[in-house]
Structures are given as structure tokens and as C-alpha cells.
C-alpha positions in Angstrom: 100.0 132.9 140.9 96.5 132.4 142.2 95.2 134.9 139.7 96.9 133.1 136.9 95.5 129.7 138.0 92.1 131.4 138.1 92.6 132.7 134.6 93.4 129.1 133.4 90.2 127.8 135.2 88.2 130.6 133.5 89.4 129.4 130.1 88.5 125.9 131.1 85.0 127.1 132.1 84.6 128.9 128.8 85.5 125.7 127.0 83.0 123.7 129.1 80.2 126.3 128.4 80.9 126.3 124.7 80.8 122.5 124.5 77.5 122.4 126.4 75.9 125.2 124.3 77.1 124.0 120.9 77.1 120.3 121.6 80.6 119.9 120.3 82.1 116.3 120.6 85.2 117.7 122.3 86.2 117.9 126.0 85.6 121.3 127.4 89.2 121.8 128.7 90.5 121.2 125.1 88.2 123.9 123.8 89.3 126.2 126.6 92.9 125.5 125.7 92.3 126.5 122.1 90.5 129.6 123.4 93.6 130.4 125.5 95.8 129.8 122.4 93.7 132.1 120.3 93.9 134.8 123.0 97.7 134.5 123.2 98.0 134.6 119.4 95.8 137.7 119.2 97.8 139.3 122.0 101.1 138.4 120.3 102.8 137.4 123.6 102.2 135.7 126.9 102.0 137.2 130.4 105.0 136.6 132.6 102.7 135.3 135.4 101.2 132.8 132.9 104.7 131.6 132.0 105.6 131.1 135.6 102.3 129.2 136.4 102.7 127.0 133.3 106.3 126.2 134.3 105.2 125.3 137.8 102.4 123.1 136.6 104.6 121.3 134.1 107.2 120.6 136.8 104.5 118.6 138.6 103.1 116.9 135.5 104.2 113.5 136.6 101.7 113.6 139.5 98.9 113.4 136.9 100.0 109.9 135.9 99.3 108.5 139.3 95.5 108.1 138.8 96.2 106.4 135.4 98.6 104.0 137.1 96.0 103.2 139.7 93.5 102.6 137.0 95.8 100.2 135.2 96.4 98.2 138.4 92.6 98.2 139.2 91.7 96.8 135.7 94.7 94.5 135.3 92.5 91.4 134.6 90.7 93.4 131.8 94.0 94.3 130.3 95.0 90.7 130.2 91.8 89.8 128.4 91.9 92.6 125.9 95.7 92.9 125.3 95.6 92.5 121.5 93.3 95.5 120.7 95.1 97.6 123.3 98.5 96.7 121.8 97.2 97.4 118.3 95.9 100.8 119.3 99.2 101.7 121.0 101.3 100.6 118.0 99.1 102.3 115.4 98.8 105.4 117.5 102.6 105.6 117.9 103.2 105.1 114.2 100.7 107.7 113.2 102.0 110.2 115.7 105.6 109.6 114.5 104.5 110.0 110.9 102.6 113.2 111.5 105.5 114.6 113.6 108.0 113.8 110.9 105.8 115.3 108.2 105.3 118.5 110.3 109.0 118.8 110.9 109.7 118.4 107.2 107.3 121.1 106.3 108.6 123.5 109.0 112.2 123.0 107.9 111.1 123.8 104.3 109.4 127.0 105.4 112.5 127.9 107.5 114.8 127.3 104.6 112.6 129.4 102.3 112.6 132.2 104.9 116.4 132.1 105.3 116.9 132.2 101.5 114.6 135.2 101.2 116.5 137.0 103.9 119.8 136.2 102.1 118.4 137.5 98.8 117.3 140.7 100.6 120.8 141.2 101.9 120.1 140.5 105.5 122.8 138.9 107.7 121.5 135.5 108.9 123.0 134.1 112.1 122.5 130.7 113.8 120.6 132.2 116.7 117.6 133.3 114.6 118.6 137.0 114.8 119.2 139.1 111.8 
């Protein structure tokens, strides 16, 4: 588990270094996450240890919201003064996120239907579990 967490931190460090060297307008951990994604895509699969570490981290994800909650309480007066722009950003962000998610799902379902039709034309048996 420690080695896997070290691996995740190495990818974060790689992202930070890339951002500093190339002056990218992105956070280093995001670039590191994409580097990890690229590595996993090239490898074709994940490591069992990485899966276990990710599951453990995700099970404690709610703890990461505590600092945000403290920040909201700390700046409560500012929130009261600037509620309209914040509300606008929240509503627009939610609407855009839902629209992009719906569009992505629609495209993925079209690709899946095309794939299923091509399997049927080729004479494959298509089951509901994704196995053929």
C-alpha cells in the first residue's frame, strides 16, 4: 500500500514538474493524473495494488470536504455579500455539466448500439453482461 501511494505521489510530482517547466495553466496534480491515465491506457490494465489503494482513498473521500466546509464558515460574510455571482456560477456550472454528461451518454449509447449491431451481423451471440 505504501509503495502504491508513493507511485501516486510520483505521478503528482511529475505533473508538478511538467507544469513548472512548460508553464501550463493547469494544476500539477491534474497533469499527473493524466500522466497516470496515459500510463494505464498504454499498459492496458491496472495494478491490483493500485486498485486497492484507490478504493481505500475513495472510501475516505468525504474527509476532503472538511477544509472546504471550514472555508465556507470562515468566509460566511463574504458569501452573503456575493451570493448572486456564486449562485449564478453554481447554476450555470450544474446546467453545463448535466448537458455535457447527457451528450456524452448519448454518444456512448450510439457507439455501443453500433458495436452490438456489428457483432450481430458477424454472427456473434450478444448477451446482456457484455460477453460474447
